Structure formats: C-alpha cells, structure tokens
VEXZANU-259658 format. One record per residue (C-alpha): residue number from 1; residue in one letter; x, y, z. Coordinates in steps of 0.1 Angstrom, whole numbers, plus 5000, padded with zeros to 4 digits. Layout:
! residues N
<mipa pos="NUM" code="A" c1="X" c2="Y" c3="Z"/>
...
This chain:
! residues 167
<mipa pos="1" code="X" c1="1903" c2="4845" c3="6109"/>
<mipa pos="2" code="X" c1="1898" c2="4855" c3="6152"/>
<mipa pos="3" code="X" c1="1873" c2="4881" c3="6157"/>
<mipa pos="4" code="X" c1="1900" c2="4904" c3="6173"/>
<mipa pos="5" code="X" c1="1915" c2="4902" c3="6137"/>
<mipa pos="6" code="X" c1="1886" c2="4906" c3="6118"/>
<mipa pos="7" code="X" c1="1874" c2="4935" c3="6145"/>
<mipa pos="8" code="X" c1="1908" c2="4956" c3="6139"/>
<mipa pos="9" code="X" c1="1901" c2="4946" c3="6102"/>
<mipa pos="10" code="X" c1="1867" c2="4963" c3="6104"/>
<mipa pos="11" code="X" c1="1883" c2="4995" c3="6117"/>
<mipa pos="12" code="X" c1="1909" c2="4999" c3="6098"/>
<mipa pos="13" code="X" c1="1886" c2="4996" c3="6063"/>
<mipa pos="14" code="X" c1="1859" c2="5021" c3="6080"/>
<mipa pos="15" code="X" c1="1887" c2="5049" c3="6087"/>
<mipa pos="16" code="X" c1="1902" c2="5041" c3="6052"/>
<mipa pos="17" code="X" c1="1866" c2="5046" c3="6038"/>
<mipa pos="18" code="X" c1="1857" c2="5074" c3="6060"/>
<mipa pos="19" code="X" c1="1890" c2="5091" c3="6042"/>
<mipa pos="20" code="X" c1="1880" c2="5086" c3="6009"/>
<mipa pos="21" code="X" c1="1845" c2="5098" c3="6018"/>
<mipa pos="22" code="X" c1="1857" c2="5131" c3="6026"/>
<mipa pos="23" code="X" c1="1847" c2="5148" c3="5999"/>
<mipa pos="24" code="X" c1="1813" c2="5142" c3="6003"/>
<mipa pos="25" code="X" c1="1816" c2="5157" c3="6038"/>
<mipa pos="26" code="X" c1="1818" c2="5191" c3="6056"/>
<mipa pos="27" code="X" c1="1846" c2="5198" c3="6083"/>
<mipa pos="28" code="X" c1="1837" c2="5230" c3="6103"/>
<mipa pos="29" code="X" c1="1848" c2="5245" c3="6136"/>
<mipa pos="30" code="X" c1="1836" c2="5233" c3="6172"/>
<mipa pos="31" code="X" c1="1811" c2="5253" c3="6186"/>
<mipa pos="32" code="X" c1="1808" c2="5262" c3="6221"/>
<mipa pos="33" code="X" c1="1783" c2="5229" c3="6227"/>
<mipa pos="34" code="X" c1="1809" c2="5209" c3="6214"/>
<mipa pos="35" code="X" c1="1843" c2="5217" c3="6236"/>
<mipa pos="36" code="X" c1="1820" c2="5216" c3="6265"/>
<mipa pos="37" code="X" c1="1810" c2="5185" c3="6258"/>
<mipa pos="38" code="X" c1="1841" c2="5175" c3="6255"/>
<mipa pos="39" code="X" c1="1851" c2="5191" c3="6287"/>
<mipa pos="40" code="X" c1="1826" c2="5172" c3="6301"/>
<mipa pos="41" code="X" c1="1839" c2="5138" c3="6290"/>
<mipa pos="42" code="X" c1="1874" c2="5142" c3="6296"/>
<mipa pos="43" code="X" c1="1861" c2="5156" c3="6334"/>
<mipa pos="44" code="X" c1="1844" c2="5120" c3="6336"/>
<mipa pos="45" code="X" c1="1872" c2="5101" c3="6330"/>
<mipa pos="46" code="X" c1="1896" c2="5120" c3="6349"/>
<mipa pos="47" code="X" c1="1873" c2="5115" c3="6384"/>
<mipa pos="48" code="X" c1="1880" c2="5079" c3="6376"/>
<mipa pos="49" code="X" c1="1916" c2="5084" c3="6374"/>
<mipa pos="50" code="X" c1="1918" c2="5104" c3="6400"/>
<mipa pos="51" code="X" c1="1895" c2="5083" c3="6426"/>
<mipa pos="52" code="X" c1="1908" c2="5047" c3="6411"/>
<mipa pos="53" code="X" c1="1950" c2="5060" c3="6407"/>
<mipa pos="54" code="X" c1="1956" c2="5092" c3="6422"/>
<mipa pos="55" code="X" c1="1963" c2="5110" c3="6386"/>
<mipa pos="56" code="X" c1="1951" c2="5132" c3="6365"/>
<mipa pos="57" code="X" c1="1945" c2="5137" c3="6328"/>
<mipa pos="58" code="X" c1="1978" c2="5150" c3="6315"/>
<mipa pos="59" code="X" c1="1967" c2="5152" c3="6277"/>
<mipa pos="60" code="X" c1="1999" c2="5140" c3="6266"/>
<mipa pos="61" code="X" c1="2015" c2="5105" c3="6264"/>
<mipa pos="62" code="X" c1="2013" c2="5092" c3="6296"/>
<mipa pos="63" code="X" c1="1975" c2="5093" c3="6296"/>
<mipa pos="64" code="X" c1="1979" c2="5064" c3="6271"/>
<mipa pos="65" code="X" c1="1990" c2="5043" c3="6303"/>
<mipa pos="66" code="X" c1="1966" c2="5058" c3="6324"/>
<mipa pos="67" code="X" c1="1937" c2="5048" c3="6297"/>
<mipa pos="68" code="X" c1="1953" c2="5011" c3="6292"/>
<mipa pos="69" code="X" c1="1949" c2="5010" c3="6331"/>
<mipa pos="70" code="X" c1="1908" c2="5020" c3="6331"/>
<mipa pos="71" code="X" c1="1905" c2="4995" c3="6300"/>
<mipa pos="72" code="X" c1="1926" c2="4963" c3="6320"/>
<mipa pos="73" code="X" c1="1910" c2="4967" c3="6354"/>
<mipa pos="74" code="X" c1="1876" c2="4970" c3="6337"/>
<mipa pos="75" code="X" c1="1865" c2="5003" c3="6356"/>
<mipa pos="76" code="X" c1="1835" c2="5010" c3="6326"/>
<mipa pos="77" code="X" c1="1810" c2="4991" c3="6317"/>
<mipa pos="78" code="X" c1="1811" c2="4978" c3="6281"/>
<mipa pos="79" code="X" c1="1775" c2="4991" c3="6277"/>
<mipa pos="80" code="X" c1="1785" c2="5028" c3="6288"/>
<mipa pos="81" code="X" c1="1786" c2="5046" c3="6254"/>
<mipa pos="82" code="X" c1="1788" c2="5077" c3="6272"/>
<mipa pos="83" code="X" c1="1821" c2="5068" c3="6294"/>
<mipa pos="84" code="X" c1="1835" c2="5045" c3="6269"/>
<mipa pos="85" code="X" c1="1836" c2="5077" c3="6243"/>
<mipa pos="86" code="X" c1="1852" c2="5101" c3="6268"/>
<mipa pos="87" code="X" c1="1882" c2="5074" c3="6265"/>
<mipa pos="88" code="X" c1="1885" c2="5086" c3="6230"/>
<mipa pos="89" code="X" c1="1881" c2="5120" c3="6239"/>
<mipa pos="90" code="X" c1="1910" c2="5117" c3="6262"/>
<mipa pos="91" code="X" c1="1930" c2="5095" c3="6233"/>
<mipa pos="92" code="X" c1="1922" c2="5125" c3="6212"/>
<mipa pos="93" code="X" c1="1934" c2="5151" c3="6230"/>
<mipa pos="94" code="X" c1="1970" c2="5130" c3="6233"/>
<mipa pos="95" code="X" c1="1969" c2="5129" c3="6198"/>
<mipa pos="96" code="X" c1="1962" c2="5165" c3="6191"/>
<mipa pos="97" code="X" c1="1984" c2="5174" c3="6217"/>
<mipa pos="98" code="X" c1="2015" c2="5152" c3="6199"/>
<mipa pos="99" code="X" c1="2003" c2="5165" c3="6162"/>
<mipa pos="100" code="X" c1="2003" c2="5202" c3="6161"/>
<mipa pos="101" code="X" c1="1990" c2="5195" c3="6125"/>
<mipa pos="102" code="X" c1="1957" c2="5178" c3="6137"/>
<mipa pos="103" code="X" c1="1924" c2="5193" c3="6155"/>
<mipa pos="104" code="X" c1="1894" c2="5189" c3="6168"/>
<mipa pos="105" code="X" c1="1866" c2="5197" c3="6142"/>
<mipa pos="106" code="X" c1="1827" c2="5188" c3="6136"/>
<mipa pos="107" code="X" c1="1828" c2="5163" c3="6105"/>
<mipa pos="108" code="X" c1="1791" c2="5158" c3="6088"/>
<mipa pos="109" code="X" c1="1784" c2="5135" c3="6058"/>
<mipa pos="110" code="X" c1="1759" c2="5114" c3="6048"/>
<mipa pos="111" code="X" c1="1760" c2="5092" c3="6084"/>
<mipa pos="112" code="X" c1="1756" c2="5118" c3="6104"/>
<mipa pos="113" code="X" c1="1780" c2="5147" c3="6127"/>
<mipa pos="114" code="X" c1="1811" c2="5133" c3="6141"/>
<mipa pos="115" code="X" c1="1835" c2="5149" c3="6162"/>
<mipa pos="116" code="X" c1="1868" c2="5143" c3="6146"/>
<mipa pos="117" code="X" c1="1907" c2="5150" c3="6147"/>
<mipa pos="118" code="X" c1="1914" c2="5165" c3="6116"/>
<mipa pos="119" code="X" c1="1943" c2="5178" c3="6096"/>
<mipa pos="120" code="X" c1="1943" c2="5214" c3="6094"/>
<mipa pos="121" code="X" c1="1929" c2="5226" c3="6061"/>
<mipa pos="122" code="X" c1="1920" c2="5192" c3="6051"/>
<mipa pos="123" code="X" c1="1889" c2="5174" c3="6051"/>
<mipa pos="124" code="X" c1="1913" c2="5144" c3="6064"/>
<mipa pos="125" code="X" c1="1900" c2="5131" c3="6099"/>
<mipa pos="126" code="X" c1="1904" c2="5105" c3="6123"/>
<mipa pos="127" code="X" c1="1881" c2="5096" c3="6147"/>
<mipa pos="128" code="X" c1="1890" c2="5092" c3="6183"/>
<mipa pos="129" code="X" c1="1860" c2="5092" c3="6197"/>
<mipa pos="130" code="X" c1="1850" c2="5057" c3="6186"/>
<mipa pos="131" code="X" c1="1887" c2="5042" c3="6183"/>
<mipa pos="132" code="X" c1="1882" c2="5027" c3="6216"/>
<mipa pos="133" code="X" c1="1847" c2="5025" c3="6227"/>
<mipa pos="134" code="X" c1="1836" c2="5004" c3="6193"/>
<mipa pos="135" code="X" c1="1861" c2="4977" c3="6200"/>
<mipa pos="136" code="X" c1="1853" c2="4977" c3="6240"/>
<mipa pos="137" code="X" c1="1816" c2="4975" c3="6234"/>
<mipa pos="138" code="X" c1="1819" c2="4939" c3="6221"/>
<mipa pos="139" code="X" c1="1839" c2="4927" c3="6248"/>
<mipa pos="140" code="X" c1="1875" c2="4935" c3="6234"/>
<mipa pos="141" code="X" c1="1901" c2="4947" c3="6252"/>
<mipa pos="142" code="X" c1="1921" c2="4969" c3="6228"/>
<mipa pos="143" code="X" c1="1957" c2="4978" c3="6232"/>
<mipa pos="144" code="X" c1="1956" c2="5018" c3="6234"/>
<mipa pos="145" code="X" c1="1989" c2="5022" c3="6224"/>
<mipa pos="146" code="X" c1="1986" c2="5003" c3="6194"/>
<mipa pos="147" code="X" c1="1957" c2="5018" c3="6182"/>
<mipa pos="148" code="X" c1="1972" c2="5052" c3="6190"/>
<mipa pos="149" code="X" c1="2003" c2="5041" c3="6166"/>
<mipa pos="150" code="X" c1="1978" c2="5026" c3="6140"/>
<mipa pos="151" code="X" c1="1960" c2="5063" c3="6140"/>
<mipa pos="152" code="X" c1="1994" c2="5081" c3="6137"/>
<mipa pos="153" code="X" c1="2005" c2="5059" c3="6108"/>
<mipa pos="154" code="X" c1="1972" c2="5069" c3="6090"/>
<mipa pos="155" code="X" c1="1977" c2="5104" c3="6091"/>
<mipa pos="156" code="X" c1="2010" c2="5105" c3="6081"/>
<mipa pos="157" code="X" c1="2016" c2="5110" c3="6050"/>
<mipa pos="158" code="X" c1="1987" c2="5136" c3="6051"/>
<mipa pos="159" code="X" c1="2009" c2="5159" c3="6072"/>
<mipa pos="160" code="X" c1="2034" c2="5189" c3="6057"/>
<mipa pos="161" code="X" c1="2071" c2="5171" c3="6056"/>
<mipa pos="162" code="X" c1="2099" c2="5186" c3="6081"/>
<mipa pos="163" code="X" c1="2126" c2="5204" c3="6064"/>
<mipa pos="164" code="X" c1="2156" c2="5180" c3="6067"/>
<mipa pos="165" code="X" c1="2174" c2="5190" c3="6095"/>
<mipa pos="166" code="X" c1="2146" c2="5211" c3="6113"/>
<mipa pos="167" code="X" c1="2141" c2="5198" c3="6151"/>
C-alpha cells in the first residue's frame, strides 16, 4: 500500500476510534482563551492570504480553495505546527458554518485536551485542527476538498434528519 493511502487509512481509523472513545470523554464549551487562540490562528492564516492572494478568509466553502493554494504553494513550512494547525482552524470554521449542528467544543479524554467540532448535544466530534497538519507534517499535500467531504460523510449519520420537503 502506498504511503498516502496508508496515512489516509490511519487517519480514518483514528477518527472512528475517536467516535468510539466518545463515551470516555467529556465535552465542554469553549472558554475565552479557546476563542482567543482560535481567532489568533485564523488571523495568522488570513495574513498569509491577504499578502499572497489579496483575499480574506471568508469562513465559507471558498476557503477550501484558498487553503489548497496555501498547501500547493508550500507557504507554510511543514515543521511549523502552529500554522499548520491554524489551517485546520480555518477548515473547521468552514465545517461549522456549513453544518449548523456542528459547534466548537473542548474535548477531553485520556489522551488530553483538544479543540473539536462536535454535534450539538452529543460527544460525536471531528478534529479539524489536525486533519491537514498531520498529513503535511509527513510531507503530503492533502486535497482539502476531499478531507472536507470525508469529514462531512463521517458526521452525516449523526445529524438530525431533515423532514421531507424541508429546505
């Protein structure tokens, strides 16, 4: 199996494992420090996008293309973990703005404390902060739209069903 496929498989397995560990985890609201840290991360990426592309972070699906351009042009060194994780913060905001039931939470389990996107009222969470960074740290250039779509497919079964005929 090639390294890219192996890494993708490993990340999917870790996401499924995270869902399984949800029973042992606690999920709580963001504190001021969490919101502030996230804002600073997004600001660091927006600084790059304004200088290199002349565009802001919009917190909608157009940011997926912007993130891809950053990755494709190697604008962030793969050893800069904070900036790589900031890409995940931008990705997570897109997810949260596209799916109303997703909200930023603090997820704590035996492995530690993480910022996660969780389905309201559950402990079913995604971890977008590391969805791109873990791939990039090992030298891969992830397809941002594919990562986004795979994450959305993972949460879809946990979202409330929309009644027939509803918009």
